[in-house]
All heavy atoms as TSV, in Angstrom:
chain	resi	resn	atom	element	x	y	z
A	1	ALA	N	N	60.434	-23.418	11.101
A	1	ALA	CA	C	59.089	-22.656	10.801
A	1	ALA	C	C	58.003	-23.642	10.599
A	1	ALA	O	O	58.240	-24.861	10.281
A	1	ALA	CB	C	59.336	-21.859	9.542
A	2	GLY	N	N	56.827	-23.178	10.719
A	2	GLY	CA	C	55.658	-24.000	10.534
A	2	GLY	C	C	55.299	-24.275	9.072
A	2	GLY	O	O	55.882	-23.760	8.180
A	3	GLY	N	N	54.371	-25.197	8.875
A	3	GLY	CA	C	53.882	-25.564	7.545
A	3	GLY	C	C	52.459	-25.908	7.607
A	3	GLY	O	O	51.869	-26.082	8.680
A	4	ILE	N	N	51.853	-26.095	6.456
A	4	ILE	CA	C	50.440	-26.543	6.396
A	4	ILE	C	C	50.401	-28.017	6.068
A	4	ILE	O	O	50.978	-28.409	5.016
A	4	ILE	CB	C	49.709	-25.695	5.301
A	4	ILE	CG1	C	49.661	-24.288	5.711
A	4	ILE	CG2	C	48.273	-26.269	5.141
A	4	ILE	CD1	C	49.115	-23.335	4.671
A	5	ASN	N	N	49.787	-28.760	6.895
A	5	ASN	CA	C	49.583	-30.253	6.628
A	5	ASN	C	C	48.444	-30.519	5.813
A	5	ASN	O	O	48.452	-31.383	4.864
A	5	ASN	CB	C	49.563	-31.000	7.962
A	5	ASN	CG	C	50.860	-30.965	8.703
A	5	ASN	OD1	O	51.901	-30.922	8.156
A	5	ASN	ND2	N	50.695	-30.923	10.023
A	6	ARG	N	N	47.333	-29.854	6.058
A	6	ARG	CA	C	46.085	-30.069	5.350
A	6	ARG	C	C	45.113	-28.969	5.708
A	6	ARG	O	O	45.189	-28.406	6.769
A	6	ARG	CB	C	45.496	-31.397	5.867
A	6	ARG	CG	C	44.234	-31.799	5.052
A	6	ARG	CD	C	43.780	-33.140	5.543
A	6	ARG	NE	N	42.857	-32.853	6.701
A	6	ARG	CZ	C	42.045	-33.763	7.267
A	6	ARG	NH1	N	42.109	-34.939	6.843
A	6	ARG	NH2	N	41.329	-33.388	8.254
A	7	ILE	N	N	44.268	-28.570	4.701
A	7	ILE	CA	C	43.178	-27.536	4.886
A	7	ILE	C	C	41.901	-28.219	4.715
A	7	ILE	O	O	41.645	-28.921	3.713
A	7	ILE	CB	C	43.366	-26.370	3.898
A	7	ILE	CG1	C	44.755	-25.667	4.097
A	7	ILE	CG2	C	42.250	-25.390	4.064
A	7	ILE	CD1	C	45.009	-24.553	3.032
A	8	SER	N	N	41.009	-28.009	5.622
A	8	SER	CA	C	39.591	-28.459	5.658
A	8	SER	C	C	38.726	-27.208	5.729
A	8	SER	O	O	38.915	-26.498	6.742
A	8	SER	CB	C	39.260	-29.510	6.672
A	8	SER	OG	O	40.119	-30.684	6.597
A	9	VAL	N	N	37.772	-27.130	4.796
A	9	VAL	CA	C	36.854	-26.026	4.801
A	9	VAL	C	C	35.401	-26.505	4.658
A	9	VAL	O	O	35.104	-27.320	3.795
A	9	VAL	CB	C	37.227	-24.979	3.617
A	9	VAL	CG1	C	36.166	-23.889	3.591
A	9	VAL	CG2	C	38.564	-24.475	3.762
A	10	ALA	N	N	34.535	-25.933	5.458
A	10	ALA	CA	C	33.184	-26.311	5.377
A	10	ALA	C	C	32.399	-24.892	5.128
A	10	ALA	O	O	32.738	-23.924	5.819
A	10	ALA	CB	C	32.575	-26.915	6.574
A	11	VAL	N	N	31.542	-24.896	4.103
A	11	VAL	CA	C	30.824	-23.651	3.819
A	11	VAL	C	C	29.299	-23.916	3.738
A	11	VAL	O	O	28.941	-24.816	3.145
A	11	VAL	CB	C	31.311	-23.115	2.413
A	11	VAL	CG1	C	30.491	-21.851	2.117
A	11	VAL	CG2	C	32.784	-22.859	2.431
A	12	MET	N	N	28.581	-23.114	4.434
A	12	MET	CA	C	27.058	-23.141	4.335
A	12	MET	C	C	26.637	-21.909	3.576
A	12	MET	O	O	27.001	-20.871	3.849
A	12	MET	CB	C	26.469	-23.200	5.691
A	12	MET	CG	C	26.782	-24.428	6.538
A	12	MET	SD	S	25.928	-24.454	8.115
A	12	MET	CE	C	26.685	-23.099	8.994
A	13	VAL	N	N	25.794	-22.189	2.577
A	13	VAL	CA	C	25.151	-21.103	1.837
A	13	VAL	C	C	23.631	-21.228	1.886
A	13	VAL	O	O	23.105	-22.219	1.967
A	13	VAL	CB	C	25.600	-21.163	0.348
A	13	VAL	CG1	C	27.068	-20.887	0.199
A	13	VAL	CG2	C	25.206	-22.463	-0.250
A	14	ASP	N	N	23.117	-20.026	1.920
A	14	ASP	CA	C	21.578	-20.002	1.979
A	14	ASP	C	C	21.045	-20.290	0.635
A	14	ASP	O	O	21.759	-20.034	-0.379
A	14	ASP	CB	C	21.134	-18.614	2.480
A	14	ASP	CG	C	19.685	-18.595	2.991
A	14	ASP	OD1	O	19.008	-19.643	2.958
A	14	ASP	OD2	O	19.253	-17.548	3.423
A	15	GLY	N	N	19.850	-20.786	0.574
A	15	GLY	CA	C	19.153	-20.976	-0.729
A	15	GLY	C	C	18.474	-19.675	-1.107
A	15	GLY	O	O	19.031	-18.579	-0.949
A	16	PHE	N	N	17.338	-19.866	-1.732
A	16	PHE	CA	C	16.605	-18.595	-2.213
A	16	PHE	C	C	15.127	-18.872	-2.174
A	16	PHE	O	O	14.711	-20.031	-2.007
A	16	PHE	CB	C	17.078	-18.272	-3.617
A	16	PHE	CG	C	16.813	-19.376	-4.610
A	16	PHE	CD1	C	15.671	-19.421	-5.417
A	16	PHE	CD2	C	17.714	-20.439	-4.741
A	16	PHE	CE1	C	15.435	-20.477	-6.231
A	16	PHE	CE2	C	17.505	-21.544	-5.683
A	16	PHE	CZ	C	16.313	-21.493	-6.380
A	17	MET	N	N	14.421	-17.890	-2.193
A	17	MET	CA	C	12.914	-17.910	-2.259
A	17	MET	C	C	12.476	-17.998	-3.731
A	17	MET	O	O	12.925	-17.182	-4.505
A	17	MET	CB	C	12.257	-16.774	-1.515
A	17	MET	CG	C	12.656	-16.665	-0.047
A	17	MET	SD	S	12.213	-18.072	0.933
A	17	MET	CE	C	10.451	-17.919	1.036
A	18	ALA	N	N	11.582	-18.930	-3.972
A	18	ALA	CA	C	11.112	-19.046	-5.347
A	18	ALA	C	C	9.622	-19.267	-5.355
A	18	ALA	O	O	9.037	-19.773	-4.360
A	18	ALA	CB	C	11.801	-20.219	-6.021
A	19	ASP	N	N	8.995	-18.895	-6.413
A	19	ASP	CA	C	7.552	-19.145	-6.575
A	19	ASP	C	C	7.314	-20.617	-6.832
A	19	ASP	O	O	7.853	-21.155	-7.765
A	19	ASP	CB	C	6.916	-18.371	-7.691
A	19	ASP	CG	C	6.890	-16.823	-7.376
A	19	ASP	OD1	O	6.775	-16.479	-6.215
A	19	ASP	OD2	O	7.043	-15.954	-8.335
A	20	VAL	N	N	6.485	-21.200	-5.987
A	20	VAL	CA	C	6.146	-22.644	-6.148
A	20	VAL	C	C	4.634	-22.801	-6.234
A	20	VAL	O	O	3.922	-22.220	-5.414
A	20	VAL	CB	C	6.749	-23.498	-4.956
A	20	VAL	CG1	C	6.300	-24.920	-5.051
A	20	VAL	CG2	C	8.219	-23.337	-4.866
A	21	LYS	N	N	4.143	-23.577	-7.126
A	21	LYS	CA	C	2.728	-23.771	-7.238
A	21	LYS	C	C	2.191	-24.756	-6.264
A	21	LYS	O	O	2.622	-25.898	-6.179
A	21	LYS	CB	C	2.398	-24.185	-8.712
A	21	LYS	CG	C	0.916	-24.137	-9.067
A	21	LYS	CD	C	0.684	-24.278	-10.485
A	21	LYS	CE	C	-0.857	-24.120	-10.712
A	21	LYS	NZ	N	-1.181	-24.139	-12.100
A	22	GLU	N	N	1.204	-24.321	-5.494
A	22	GLU	CA	C	0.515	-25.237	-4.573
A	22	GLU	C	C	-0.953	-25.102	-4.936
A	22	GLU	O	O	-1.542	-24.103	-4.650
A	22	GLU	CB	C	0.782	-24.770	-3.068
A	22	GLU	CG	C	2.116	-25.141	-2.597
A	22	GLU	CD	C	2.258	-24.979	-1.147
A	22	GLU	OE1	O	1.344	-24.397	-0.515
A	22	GLU	OE2	O	3.339	-25.353	-0.589
A	23	GLY	N	N	-1.458	-26.124	-5.570
A	23	GLY	CA	C	-2.837	-26.081	-6.049
A	23	GLY	C	C	-2.889	-25.108	-7.136
A	23	GLY	O	O	-2.190	-25.148	-8.169
A	24	ASP	N	N	-3.748	-24.061	-6.974
A	24	ASP	CA	C	-3.963	-23.043	-7.987
A	24	ASP	C	C	-3.268	-21.767	-7.609
A	24	ASP	O	O	-3.453	-20.690	-8.168
A	24	ASP	CB	C	-5.410	-22.810	-8.258
A	24	ASP	CG	C	-6.221	-22.366	-7.056
A	24	ASP	OD1	O	-5.647	-22.539	-5.929
A	24	ASP	OD2	O	-7.396	-21.910	-7.143
A	25	LYS	N	N	-2.394	-21.796	-6.480
A	25	LYS	CA	C	-1.790	-20.527	-6.029
A	25	LYS	C	C	-0.244	-20.664	-6.166
A	25	LYS	O	O	0.290	-21.815	-6.130
A	25	LYS	CB	C	-2.032	-20.333	-4.544
A	25	LYS	CG	C	-3.493	-20.037	-4.236
A	25	LYS	CD	C	-3.669	-19.799	-2.739
A	25	LYS	CE	C	-5.075	-19.432	-2.395
A	25	LYS	NZ	N	-5.278	-19.168	-1.038
A	26	LEU	N	N	0.388	-19.570	-6.331
A	26	LEU	CA	C	1.815	-19.475	-6.260
A	26	LEU	C	C	2.236	-18.988	-4.896
A	26	LEU	O	O	1.700	-17.956	-4.398
A	26	LEU	CB	C	2.428	-18.465	-7.331
A	26	LEU	CG	C	2.530	-19.039	-8.803
A	26	LEU	CD1	C	2.990	-18.018	-9.662
A	26	LEU	CD2	C	3.355	-20.238	-8.928
A	27	VAL	N	N	3.138	-19.698	-4.203
A	27	VAL	CA	C	3.539	-19.335	-2.967
A	27	VAL	C	C	5.088	-19.219	-2.954
A	27	VAL	O	O	5.779	-19.943	-3.714
A	27	VAL	CB	C	3.155	-20.206	-1.782
A	27	VAL	CG1	C	1.603	-20.163	-1.692
A	27	VAL	CG2	C	3.550	-21.629	-2.034
A	28	LYS	N	N	5.660	-18.343	-2.110
A	28	LYS	CA	C	7.128	-18.247	-2.023
A	28	LYS	C	C	7.605	-19.370	-1.027
A	28	LYS	O	O	7.099	-19.487	0.076
A	28	LYS	CB	C	7.563	-16.861	-1.449
A	28	LYS	CG	C	7.288	-15.824	-2.374
A	28	LYS	CD	C	8.345	-15.616	-3.334
A	28	LYS	CE	C	8.106	-14.344	-4.158
A	28	LYS	NZ	N	9.023	-14.228	-5.263
A	29	LYS	N	N	8.519	-20.152	-1.501
A	29	LYS	CA	C	9.159	-21.213	-0.700
A	29	LYS	C	C	10.637	-21.247	-0.841
A	29	LYS	O	O	11.105	-20.957	-1.952
A	29	LYS	CB	C	8.586	-22.612	-1.102
A	29	LYS	CG	C	7.159	-22.848	-0.752
A	29	LYS	CD	C	6.975	-24.214	-0.360
A	29	LYS	CE	C	5.596	-24.365	0.280
A	29	LYS	NZ	N	5.367	-25.610	0.857
A	30	TRP	N	N	11.335	-21.622	0.211
A	30	TRP	CA	C	12.735	-21.660	0.167
A	30	TRP	C	C	13.150	-22.846	-0.662
A	30	TRP	O	O	12.588	-23.944	-0.544
A	30	TRP	CB	C	13.242	-21.806	1.621
A	30	TRP	CG	C	14.774	-21.868	1.675
A	30	TRP	CD1	C	15.600	-20.831	1.764
A	30	TRP	CD2	C	15.567	-23.025	1.599
A	30	TRP	NE1	N	16.970	-21.260	1.827
A	30	TRP	CE2	C	16.992	-22.655	1.698
A	30	TRP	CE3	C	15.352	-24.430	1.512
A	30	TRP	CZ2	C	18.008	-23.494	1.651
A	30	TRP	CZ3	C	16.437	-25.269	1.458
A	30	TRP	CH2	C	17.698	-24.825	1.505
A	31	GLN	N	N	14.198	-22.614	-1.500
A	31	GLN	CA	C	14.750	-23.668	-2.303
A	31	GLN	C	C	16.312	-23.746	-2.087
A	31	GLN	O	O	16.927	-22.737	-2.054
A	31	GLN	CB	C	14.477	-23.436	-3.782
A	31	GLN	CG	C	13.001	-23.247	-4.150
A	31	GLN	CD	C	12.268	-24.553	-4.005
A	31	GLN	OE1	O	12.687	-25.569	-4.522
A	31	GLN	NE2	N	11.150	-24.577	-3.219
A	32	PRO	N	N	16.811	-25.021	-2.132
A	32	PRO	CA	C	18.309	-25.110	-2.021
A	32	PRO	C	C	18.995	-24.669	-3.286
A	32	PRO	O	O	18.423	-24.777	-4.396
A	32	PRO	CB	C	18.468	-26.578	-1.686
A	32	PRO	CG	C	17.320	-27.229	-2.266
A	32	PRO	CD	C	16.218	-26.285	-2.163
A	33	ARG	N	N	20.279	-24.329	-3.182
A	33	ARG	CA	C	21.094	-24.078	-4.380
A	33	ARG	C	C	21.195	-25.360	-5.175
A	33	ARG	O	O	21.327	-26.472	-4.552
A	33	ARG	CB	C	22.465	-23.514	-3.951
A	33	ARG	CG	C	22.395	-22.231	-3.195
A	33	ARG	CD	C	21.971	-21.107	-4.122
A	33	ARG	NE	N	21.635	-19.969	-3.329
A	33	ARG	CZ	C	21.267	-18.821	-3.898
A	33	ARG	NH1	N	21.120	-18.749	-5.233
A	33	ARG	NH2	N	21.000	-17.758	-3.249
A	34	ASN	N	N	21.252	-25.262	-6.422
A	34	ASN	CA	C	21.345	-26.483	-7.310
A	34	ASN	C	C	22.831	-26.946	-7.377
A	34	ASN	O	O	23.776	-26.186	-6.954
A	34	ASN	CB	C	20.748	-26.273	-8.672
A	34	ASN	CG	C	21.403	-25.276	-9.514
A	34	ASN	OD1	O	22.673	-25.215	-9.518
A	34	ASN	ND2	N	20.667	-24.425	-10.245
A	35	ALA	N	N	23.004	-28.115	-7.945
A	35	ALA	CA	C	24.402	-28.668	-7.940
A	35	ALA	C	C	25.347	-27.808	-8.730
A	35	ALA	O	O	26.493	-27.687	-8.417
A	35	ALA	CB	C	24.288	-30.129	-8.587
A	36	ASP	N	N	24.886	-27.137	-9.874
A	36	ASP	CA	C	25.804	-26.329	-10.624
A	36	ASP	C	C	26.274	-25.100	-9.766
A	36	ASP	O	O	27.401	-24.760	-9.872
A	36	ASP	CB	C	25.073	-25.792	-11.885
A	36	ASP	CG	C	24.923	-26.943	-12.927
A	36	ASP	OD1	O	25.683	-27.965	-12.861
A	36	ASP	OD2	O	24.064	-26.816	-13.830
A	37	GLU	N	N	25.379	-24.475	-9.045
A	37	GLU	CA	C	25.720	-23.383	-8.219
A	37	GLU	C	C	26.723	-23.719	-7.106
A	37	GLU	O	O	27.682	-23.087	-6.899
A	37	GLU	CB	C	24.468	-22.714	-7.611
A	37	GLU	CG	C	23.526	-22.019	-8.611
A	37	GLU	CD	C	22.256	-21.609	-7.978
A	37	GLU	OE1	O	21.594	-22.402	-7.255
A	37	GLU	OE2	O	21.989	-20.397	-8.019
A	38	VAL	N	N	26.426	-24.851	-6.489
A	38	VAL	CA	C	27.364	-25.346	-5.419
A	38	VAL	C	C	28.716	-25.704	-6.056
A	38	VAL	O	O	29.740	-25.369	-5.362
A	38	VAL	CB	C	26.771	-26.635	-4.751
A	38	VAL	CG1	C	27.728	-27.246	-3.766
A	38	VAL	CG2	C	25.443	-26.176	-3.971
A	39	ALA	N	N	28.733	-26.292	-7.273
A	39	ALA	CA	C	30.081	-26.522	-7.885
A	39	ALA	C	C	30.856	-25.290	-8.165
A	39	ALA	O	O	32.063	-25.268	-7.979
A	39	ALA	CB	C	29.798	-27.376	-9.117
A	40	ARG	N	N	30.164	-24.311	-8.645
A	40	ARG	CA	C	30.851	-22.951	-8.935
A	40	ARG	C	C	31.366	-22.363	-7.585
A	40	ARG	O	O	32.570	-21.928	-7.612
A	40	ARG	CB	C	29.866	-22.002	-9.550
A	40	ARG	CG	C	29.689	-22.399	-11.072
A	40	ARG	CD	C	29.050	-21.211	-11.850
A	40	ARG	NE	N	27.795	-20.722	-11.302
A	40	ARG	CZ	C	26.544	-21.135	-11.610
A	40	ARG	NH1	N	26.438	-22.187	-12.489
A	40	ARG	NH2	N	25.498	-20.640	-11.066
A	41	LEU	N	N	30.626	-22.438	-6.566
A	41	LEU	CA	C	31.121	-21.949	-5.248
A	41	LEU	C	C	32.251	-22.753	-4.792
A	41	LEU	O	O	33.202	-22.215	-4.238
A	41	LEU	CB	C	29.944	-21.955	-4.259
A	41	LEU	CG	C	28.845	-21.002	-4.470
A	41	LEU	CD1	C	27.655	-21.353	-3.519
A	41	LEU	CD2	C	29.264	-19.562	-4.242
A	42	GLU	N	N	32.256	-24.092	-4.958
A	42	GLU	CA	C	33.332	-24.899	-4.584
A	42	GLU	C	C	34.695	-24.483	-5.299
A	42	GLU	O	O	35.683	-24.428	-4.731
A	42	GLU	CB	C	33.084	-26.367	-4.824
A	42	GLU	CG	C	34.181	-27.331	-4.342
A	42	GLU	CD	C	33.726	-28.766	-4.573
A	42	GLU	OE1	O	32.526	-29.064	-4.570
A	42	GLU	OE2	O	34.666	-29.598	-4.606
A	43	THR	N	N	34.480	-24.253	-6.595
A	43	THR	CA	C	35.713	-23.761	-7.337
A	43	THR	C	C	36.189	-22.436	-6.770
A	43	THR	O	O	37.479	-22.282	-6.635
A	43	THR	CB	C	35.309	-23.547	-8.792
A	43	THR	OG1	O	34.807	-24.864	-9.332
A	43	THR	CG2	C	36.457	-23.007	-9.683
A	44	ILE	N	N	35.333	-21.517	-6.417
A	44	ILE	CA	C	35.847	-20.217	-5.881
A	44	ILE	C	C	36.503	-20.436	-4.532
A	44	ILE	O	O	37.593	-19.869	-4.315
A	44	ILE	CB	C	34.576	-19.339	-5.698
A	44	ILE	CG1	C	34.020	-18.896	-7.084
A	44	ILE	CG2	C	34.929	-18.021	-4.828
A	44	ILE	CD1	C	32.623	-18.202	-7.004
A	45	VAL	N	N	35.959	-21.255	-3.666
A	45	VAL	CA	C	36.568	-21.549	-2.362
A	45	VAL	C	C	37.939	-22.213	-2.595
A	45	VAL	O	O	38.936	-21.871	-1.935
A	45	VAL	CB	C	35.653	-22.452	-1.487
A	45	VAL	CG1	C	36.320	-22.827	-0.272
A	45	VAL	CG2	C	34.420	-21.624	-1.134
A	46	LYS	N	N	37.934	-23.164	-3.439
A	46	LYS	CA	C	39.232	-23.948	-3.642
A	46	LYS	C	C	40.394	-22.935	-4.185
A	46	LYS	O	O	41.515	-23.055	-3.726
A	46	LYS	CB	C	39.085	-25.099	-4.654
A	46	LYS	CG	C	38.403	-26.301	-4.020
A	46	LYS	CD	C	38.128	-27.426	-5.072
A	46	LYS	CE	C	37.731	-28.687	-4.391
A	46	LYS	NZ	N	37.534	-29.793	-5.421
A	47	ASN	N	N	39.989	-22.033	-5.067
A	47	ASN	CA	C	40.943	-21.123	-5.522
A	47	ASN	C	C	41.336	-20.128	-4.427
A	47	ASN	O	O	42.509	-19.780	-4.352
A	47	ASN	CB	C	40.347	-20.269	-6.713
A	47	ASN	CG	C	40.389	-21.119	-7.930
A	47	ASN	OD1	O	41.230	-21.968	-8.200
A	47	ASN	ND2	N	39.370	-20.878	-8.804
A	48	ALA	N	N	40.473	-19.742	-3.503
A	48	ALA	CA	C	40.784	-18.836	-2.477
A	48	ALA	C	C	41.708	-19.389	-1.421
A	48	ALA	O	O	42.506	-18.720	-0.865
A	48	ALA	CB	C	39.437	-18.354	-1.814
A	49	ILE	N	N	41.588	-20.694	-1.133
A	49	ILE	CA	C	42.466	-21.344	-0.135
A	49	ILE	C	C	43.736	-21.975	-0.639
A	49	ILE	O	O	44.514	-22.491	0.078
A	49	ILE	CB	C	41.603	-22.372	0.733
A	49	ILE	CG1	C	41.265	-23.594	-0.150
A	49	ILE	CG2	C	40.486	-21.721	1.322
A	49	ILE	CD1	C	40.761	-24.758	0.641
A	50	GLY	N	N	43.872	-21.929	-1.979
A	50	GLY	CA	C	45.114	-22.638	-2.480
A	50	GLY	C	C	44.946	-24.164	-2.379
A	50	GLY	O	O	45.882	-24.826	-1.961
A	51	PHE	N	N	43.794	-24.694	-2.668
A	51	PHE	CA	C	43.467	-26.127	-2.559
A	51	PHE	C	C	44.532	-26.997	-3.270
A	51	PHE	O	O	44.882	-26.723	-4.292
A	51	PHE	CB	C	42.116	-26.337	-3.162
A	51	PHE	CG	C	41.579	-27.840	-3.064
A	51	PHE	CD1	C	40.868	-28.272	-1.974
A	51	PHE	CD2	C	41.830	-28.675	-4.092
A	51	PHE	CE1	C	40.509	-29.521	-1.907
A	51	PHE	CE2	C	41.424	-29.999	-4.000
A	51	PHE	CZ	C	40.732	-30.450	-2.878
A	52	ASP	N	N	44.877	-28.070	-2.474
A	52	ASP	CA	C	45.936	-28.986	-3.010
A	52	ASP	C	C	45.426	-30.364	-2.680
A	52	ASP	O	O	45.536	-30.832	-1.496
A	52	ASP	CB	C	47.250	-28.678	-2.326
A	52	ASP	CG	C	48.367	-29.627	-2.914
A	52	ASP	OD1	O	48.076	-30.590	-3.594
A	52	ASP	OD2	O	49.535	-29.284	-2.677
A	53	GLU	N	N	44.932	-31.092	-3.669
A	53	GLU	CA	C	44.429	-32.436	-3.460
A	53	GLU	C	C	45.513	-33.405	-2.946
A	53	GLU	O	O	45.243	-34.201	-2.056
A	53	GLU	CB	C	43.860	-33.019	-4.792
A	53	GLU	CG	C	43.109	-34.324	-4.618
A	53	GLU	CD	C	42.490	-34.763	-5.920
A	53	GLU	OE1	O	42.506	-34.010	-6.986
A	53	GLU	OE2	O	41.817	-35.763	-5.905
A	54	LYS	N	N	46.730	-33.278	-3.421
A	54	LYS	CA	C	47.867	-34.076	-2.978
A	54	LYS	C	C	48.117	-33.913	-1.494
A	54	LYS	O	O	48.538	-34.912	-0.847
A	54	LYS	CB	C	49.084	-33.760	-3.715
A	54	LYS	CG	C	49.077	-34.088	-5.188
A	54	LYS	CD	C	50.279	-33.670	-5.893
A	54	LYS	CE	C	50.130	-33.744	-7.386
A	54	LYS	NZ	N	51.213	-33.063	-8.104
A	55	ARG	N	N	47.824	-32.777	-0.898
A	55	ARG	CA	C	48.024	-32.479	0.482
A	55	ARG	C	C	46.932	-33.083	1.326
A	55	ARG	O	O	47.057	-33.213	2.559
A	55	ARG	CB	C	48.220	-30.979	0.735
A	55	ARG	CG	C	48.443	-30.552	2.050
A	55	ARG	CD	C	48.773	-29.064	2.119
A	55	ARG	NE	N	47.599	-28.242	1.566
A	55	ARG	CZ	C	47.712	-27.005	1.100
A	55	ARG	NH1	N	48.900	-26.451	1.134
A	55	ARG	NH2	N	46.739	-26.446	0.631
A	56	GLY	N	N	45.830	-33.478	0.689
A	56	GLY	CA	C	44.630	-33.958	1.434
A	56	GLY	C	C	43.617	-33.005	1.789
A	56	GLY	O	O	42.766	-33.213	2.630
A	57	ASP	N	N	43.712	-31.790	1.194
A	57	ASP	CA	C	42.757	-30.740	1.435
A	57	ASP	C	C	41.305	-31.182	1.062
A	57	ASP	O	O	41.089	-32.008	0.261
A	57	ASP	CB	C	43.096	-29.478	0.636
A	57	ASP	CG	C	44.361	-28.826	0.954
A	57	ASP	OD1	O	44.993	-29.208	1.962
A	57	ASP	OD2	O	44.793	-27.907	0.331
A	58	SER	N	N	40.343	-30.611	1.845
A	58	SER	CA	C	38.925	-30.924	1.539
A	58	SER	C	C	38.087	-29.764	1.649
A	58	SER	O	O	38.394	-28.786	2.468
A	58	SER	CB	C	38.469	-32.009	2.548
A	58	SER	OG	O	38.450	-31.489	3.854
A	59	VAL	N	N	37.080	-29.605	0.852
A	59	VAL	CA	C	36.080	-28.506	0.844
A	59	VAL	C	C	34.736	-29.177	0.699
A	59	VAL	O	O	34.513	-29.992	-0.151
A	59	VAL	CB	C	36.301	-27.615	-0.388
A	59	VAL	CG1	C	35.163	-26.593	-0.492
A	59	VAL	CG2	C	37.680	-26.833	-0.310
A	60	LYS	N	N	33.824	-28.810	1.642
A	60	LYS	CA	C	32.445	-29.282	1.621
A	60	LYS	C	C	31.503	-28.123	1.682
A	60	LYS	O	O	31.661	-27.187	2.481
A	60	LYS	CB	C	32.213	-30.177	2.827
A	60	LYS	CG	C	30.816	-30.698	2.916
A	60	LYS	CD	C	30.559	-31.703	1.816
A	60	LYS	CE	C	29.221	-32.282	1.904
A	60	LYS	NZ	N	28.862	-33.166	0.810
A	61	ILE	N	N	30.553	-28.012	0.730
A	61	ILE	CA	C	29.706	-26.876	0.626
A	61	ILE	C	C	28.246	-27.477	0.673
A	61	ILE	O	O	27.931	-28.416	-0.015
A	61	ILE	CB	C	29.821	-26.125	-0.624
A	61	ILE	CG1	C	31.216	-25.527	-0.684
A	61	ILE	CG2	C	28.783	-24.997	-0.769
A	61	ILE	CD1	C	31.550	-24.651	-1.904
A	62	GLU	N	N	27.425	-26.942	1.565
A	62	GLU	CA	C	26.015	-27.356	1.690
A	62	GLU	C	C	25.103	-26.146	1.673
A	62	GLU	O	O	25.488	-25.058	2.122
A	62	GLU	CB	C	25.819	-28.095	3.031
A	62	GLU	CG	C	26.587	-29.416	3.175
A	62	GLU	CD	C	25.886	-30.510	2.382
A	62	GLU	OE1	O	24.723	-30.446	2.048
A	62	GLU	OE2	O	26.651	-31.473	2.079
A	63	SER	N	N	23.932	-26.377	1.136
A	63	SER	CA	C	22.912	-25.297	1.059
A	63	SER	C	C	21.880	-25.649	2.172
A	63	SER	O	O	21.319	-26.617	2.252
A	63	SER	CB	C	22.241	-25.357	-0.322
A	63	SER	OG	O	21.202	-24.344	-0.392
A	64	PHE	N	N	21.850	-24.627	3.110
A	64	PHE	CA	C	20.899	-24.717	4.288
A	64	PHE	C	C	20.059	-23.510	4.268
A	64	PHE	O	O	20.530	-22.402	3.817
A	64	PHE	CB	C	21.769	-24.796	5.598
A	64	PHE	CG	C	22.372	-26.063	5.932
A	64	PHE	CD1	C	23.694	-26.187	5.526
A	64	PHE	CD2	C	21.707	-27.004	6.488
A	64	PHE	CE1	C	24.340	-27.362	5.824
A	64	PHE	CE2	C	22.416	-28.250	6.749
A	64	PHE	CZ	C	23.729	-28.446	6.383
A	65	GLU	N	N	18.856	-23.631	4.858
A	65	GLU	CA	C	18.023	-22.470	5.061
A	65	GLU	C	C	18.529	-21.688	6.254
A	65	GLU	O	O	18.496	-22.297	7.354
A	65	GLU	CB	C	16.542	-22.865	5.166
A	65	GLU	CG	C	15.630	-21.669	5.211
A	65	GLU	CD	C	14.134	-22.122	5.214
A	65	GLU	OE1	O	13.848	-23.296	5.276
A	65	GLU	OE2	O	13.383	-21.160	5.122
A	66	PHE	N	N	18.850	-20.422	6.067
A	66	PHE	CA	C	19.314	-19.616	7.140
A	66	PHE	C	C	18.133	-19.133	7.977
A	66	PHE	O	O	17.062	-18.942	7.404
A	66	PHE	CB	C	20.136	-18.429	6.707
A	66	PHE	CG	C	21.529	-18.811	6.147
A	66	PHE	CD1	C	21.958	-20.114	5.994
A	66	PHE	CD2	C	22.364	-17.759	5.747
A	66	PHE	CE1	C	23.244	-20.373	5.482
A	66	PHE	CE2	C	23.670	-18.048	5.273
A	66	PHE	CZ	C	24.080	-19.290	5.149
A	67	ALA	N	N	18.360	-18.879	9.255
A	67	ALA	CA	C	17.307	-18.312	10.044
A	67	ALA	C	C	16.958	-16.886	9.588
A	67	ALA	O	O	17.828	-16.134	9.252
A	67	ALA	CB	C	17.709	-18.226	11.517
A	68	LYS	N	N	15.703	-16.524	9.592
A	68	LYS	CA	C	15.279	-15.204	9.194
A	68	LYS	C	C	15.295	-14.321	10.425
A	68	LYS	O	O	14.778	-14.667	11.468
A	68	LYS	CB	C	13.917	-15.225	8.534
A	68	LYS	CG	C	13.783	-16.158	7.361
A	68	LYS	CD	C	14.713	-15.747	6.261
A	68	LYS	CE	C	14.565	-16.724	5.024
A	68	LYS	NZ	N	15.775	-17.411	4.633
A	69	VAL	N	N	15.915	-13.234	10.332
A	69	VAL	CA	C	16.048	-12.319	11.439
A	69	VAL	C	C	15.274	-10.985	11.056
A	69	VAL	O	O	15.523	-10.388	10.020
A	69	VAL	CB	C	17.500	-11.979	11.750
A	69	VAL	CG1	C	17.645	-10.959	12.900
A	69	VAL	CG2	C	18.306	-13.241	12.075
A	70	SER	N	N	14.457	-10.526	11.977
A	70	SER	CA	C	13.714	-9.319	11.823
A	70	SER	C	C	14.630	-8.215	12.189
A	70	SER	O	O	15.312	-8.180	13.202
A	70	SER	CB	C	12.449	-9.304	12.658
A	70	SER	OG	O	11.783	-8.111	12.489
A	71	MET	N	N	14.576	-7.078	11.385
A	71	MET	CA	C	15.337	-5.913	11.571
A	71	MET	C	C	14.540	-4.867	12.293
A	71	MET	O	O	14.847	-3.675	12.429
A	71	MET	CB	C	15.903	-5.373	10.281
A	71	MET	CG	C	16.777	-6.297	9.529
A	71	MET	SD	S	18.224	-6.853	10.550
A	71	MET	CE	C	19.243	-5.438	10.294
A	72	ASP	N	N	13.346	-5.218	12.910
A	72	ASP	CA	C	12.415	-4.333	13.610
A	72	ASP	C	C	13.019	-3.893	14.945
A	72	ASP	O	O	13.581	-4.610	15.688
A	72	ASP	CB	C	11.023	-4.914	13.756
A	72	ASP	CG	C	10.337	-5.099	12.397
A	72	ASP	OD1	O	10.797	-4.422	11.447
A	72	ASP	OD2	O	9.459	-5.969	12.349
């Protein structure tokens, strides 16, 4: 029967829009997820896949701005 030698997972998460001051105006700008949020997501992913460091498993999570799609 087969077995698992190693699990590698890559996860991309979108950031969020936040009010950012530019001069005397507040504008909405995309912001990446902070390190605490990424760490919490990493814990969730590791639990979901049965992460085993001894086996050489790896999980990488990055915050990227997703493309905006119009629903029109």
